[in-house]
Every structure is written in structure tokens, then in C-alpha cells.
C-alpha positions in Angstrom: 137.2 74.2 91.2 135.8 72.9 88.1 132.9 74.6 86.3 130.2 71.7 87.5 131.5 72.1 90.9 131.0 76.0 90.7 127.2 75.7 89.2 126.4 73.3 91.9 127.5 75.8 94.5 125.9 78.6 93.0 122.9 76.7 93.4 123.0 75.7 96.8 124.2 79.1 97.7 121.0 80.4 96.1 118.7 78.1 98.1 120.5 79.0 101.3 119.7 82.8 100.8 116.4 81.9 99.7 115.7 80.4 102.8 117.6 82.7 104.9 115.3 85.4 103.2 111.9 83.6 103.7 112.8 83.2 107.2 113.9 86.9 108.0 110.5 88.0 106.1 108.4 85.5 108.1 109.3 86.9 111.5 108.5 90.6 110.1 105.6 89.4 108.1 103.7 87.5 111.2 103.9 91.0 113.1 102.5 93.3 110.1 99.9 90.6 109.3 98.6 90.9 112.8 98.9 94.7 112.9 96.8 94.4 109.8 94.2 92.0 111.2 93.9 94.3 114.4 93.1 97.9 112.2 90.6 95.5 109.7 89.0 94.7 112.9 89.1 98.1 114.0 87.8 99.6 111.0 85.0 96.9 111.1 83.8 98.4 114.3 83.3 101.5 113.4 82.1 101.2 109.8 79.2 99.4 108.6 80.7 97.1 105.7 77.2 95.9 104.6 76.0 99.5 104.0 79.1 100.4 102.5 78.8 97.5 99.9 75.3 98.3 99.0 75.8 102.0 98.8 79.1 101.6 96.6 78.6 101.4 92.7 79.5 98.5 90.4 83.0 97.4 90.9 83.4 97.3 86.9 82.6 101.1 86.8 86.3 102.1 88.0 85.7 106.2 87.7 82.6 105.8 89.7 84.4 103.5 92.4 87.1 105.8 92.8 84.8 109.0 93.3 82.8 107.0 95.7 86.1 105.8 97.7 87.5 109.0 97.8 84.3 111.0 98.9 83.5 108.2 101.7 87.2 108.6 102.8 87.0 112.6 103.2 83.5 112.5 104.5 84.6 110.0 107.7 85.8 110.3 110.9 89.5 111.5 111.2 90.0 107.7 113.4 88.6 106.0 110.1 91.0 108.0 107.9 94.1 107.2 109.9 93.2 103.5 110.0 92.6 103.4 106.5 95.8 105.1 106.0 97.5 102.9 108.3 96.1 99.9 106.5 97.2 101.1 103.1 101.0 101.9 104.1 100.8 98.6 105.9 99.9 96.5 103.1 102.8 98.3 101.1 105.2 96.9 103.4 103.9 93.7 103.6 104.1 93.5 99.7 107.5 95.0 99.7 109.0 92.3 102.4 107.5 89.6 100.2 109.0 91.1 97.1 112.1 91.6 99.0 112.2 87.7 100.2 111.9 86.5 96.3 114.5 89.1 94.8 117.6 88.0 93.3 116.2 84.5 93.4 116.4 82.6 90.1 113.7 80.6 88.8 115.7 77.6 88.7 116.0 77.8 92.3 112.1 78.3 92.7 111.5 74.8 90.3 113.9 72.8 91.7 
């Protein structure tokens, strides 16, 4: 096998691995996004989002937003705290799955 054949084989295998990873993540991602939507809908049932946004400080004032978020989290019902923690954990897993799908794929495969 000459050098050009080896490069072609490597490019093809990178594409095959990429497609396989995307399909594998797609199955998990769909279930996790559905669970995320359920958690957000449940939080929306218990929390008045317009009132939270009205009482929230300017998003540019990071320290006050952090203080407001922590105070709101600590002074809410246990069910909402569990939903909030579950949402954050689920977002972490979704991001990890997306990174895992693209891990090891070179730029040449993505642009080809």
C-alpha cells in the first residue's frame, strides 16, 4: 500500500468513525433532550418566569446575578431545587455527549 492509499484509507476511516459517533450520540441525545424539556416544563409549572426576570438584576452585573441566583435557589422549595440540579447535570451530560461525538475528528474531515 503506497502513501496516497494510506492517506485515503485514514480519511475514509475518520469519516466512518465520525458518522458512527454522531449516530450513537443521537440516540442518547434525543432521550436526554426529552428529559431536559420535561424538567424545564416542570420548573415552568412551579416558577413564574416573568416574575423572576422582572426581579432579576441586569445580566451584565455578574456578581449581583450570581447572588440573586444563589438566594433564589436557597429560598425555593425542594422540588424546584431538585429540578434545577437535575437540569444542570443533564446539560453537562448533553455537552459531554456532543464533545465525545466530535472528539478525535480532524478539521479536514469536518470541512471535506
